C-alpha positions as CSV (number, residue, x, y, z in Angstrom):
1,M,-10.2,-22.1,-3.4
2,L,-8.5,-18.7,-3.9
3,N,-7.6,-18.2,-7.5
4,A,-6.7,-14.5,-7.6
5,I,-6.0,-11.4,-5.5
6,H,-7.8,-8.2,-6.5
7,H,-6.1,-5.8,-4.1
8,V,-3.9,-5.4,-1.0
9,A,-4.3,-2.4,1.3
10,L,-1.3,-1.0,3.2
11,I,-1.2,1.9,5.7
12,C,1.9,4.0,6.0
13,T,3.0,7.0,8.1
14,D,5.6,8.3,5.5
15,Y,3.5,8.6,2.3
16,D,6.2,10.2,0.1
17,R,8.8,7.6,1.0
18,S,6.3,4.7,0.6
19,R,5.1,6.1,-2.7
20,R,8.6,6.4,-4.1
21,F,9.4,2.8,-2.9
22,Y,6.4,1.3,-4.7
23,V,6.4,3.5,-7.8
24,E,10.0,4.4,-8.5
25,L,11.9,1.4,-7.0
26,L,9.5,-1.5,-7.6
27,G,7.9,0.0,-10.7
28,L,4.2,-0.2,-9.9
29,D,1.9,1.9,-12.0
30,L,0.2,4.8,-10.3
31,I,-3.5,4.6,-11.2
32,R,-4.9,7.4,-9.1
33,E,-3.8,9.6,-6.2
34,V,-6.0,11.7,-4.0
35,Y,-5.6,13.7,-0.8
36,R,-8.5,13.2,1.5
37,E,-8.8,16.5,3.4
38,E,-11.3,15.2,6.0
39,R,-8.8,12.5,7.1
40,Q,-5.6,14.5,6.5
41,S,-4.7,11.4,4.5
42,W,-3.3,10.5,1.1
43,K,-4.5,7.5,-0.9
44,A,-2.8,6.0,-3.9
45,D,-4.1,3.2,-6.1
46,L,-1.2,1.3,-7.6
47,R,-1.1,-1.6,-10.0
48,I,1.2,-4.5,-10.8
49,G,-0.1,-6.9,-13.3
50,S,-3.7,-7.6,-12.4
51,V,-3.3,-6.8,-8.7
52,Q,-4.0,-3.4,-7.2
53,L,-2.2,-2.0,-4.1
54,E,-4.1,0.6,-2.1
55,L,-1.6,2.8,-0.2
56,F,-3.1,4.8,2.6
57,S,-1.3,7.4,4.8
58,F,-2.4,8.7,8.1
59,P,-0.4,11.2,10.2
60,A,-0.9,9.1,13.4
61,P,-2.5,5.8,12.7
62,V,-3.9,3.8,15.6
63,M,-1.6,0.9,16.4
64,R,-3.6,-2.3,15.7
65,P,-2.1,-5.7,15.8
66,S,-5.0,-7.2,13.9
67,H,-8.0,-6.3,11.8
68,P,-7.8,-5.5,8.0
69,E,-6.3,-2.1,8.7
70,A,-3.5,-3.3,11.0
71,T,-0.5,-1.1,11.5
72,G,2.5,-1.3,13.8
73,L,3.3,-4.9,13.1
74,D,7.0,-5.9,13.4
75,I,6.8,-8.2,10.4
76,W,5.0,-7.6,7.1
77,H,4.8,-10.4,4.7
78,L,3.7,-9.7,1.1
79,P,4.4,-12.6,-1.1
80,S,5.8,-11.5,-4.4
81,R,7.8,-12.6,-7.4
82,I,10.5,-10.2,-8.6
83,L,12.1,-10.7,-12.0
84,I,15.6,-9.3,-12.2
85,P,16.9,-8.6,-15.7
């Protein structure tokens, strides 16, 4: 039985826009951010509550309809609960 989620990994092509969305709009905490020169890629570790979100960027990610590192899907489903004051 699943009783917790440690982290979710997302791949994006527009890192700045994605980072702003998760940090500035949704309010996730930025834990760590690093540019990985060998991959020409940014990685940000974000947190909301006890769940961590790993945000990866790649300039031209391979389109994969499955596998853990899938990109290019028409629908993303990330269950969440948003409290609106």
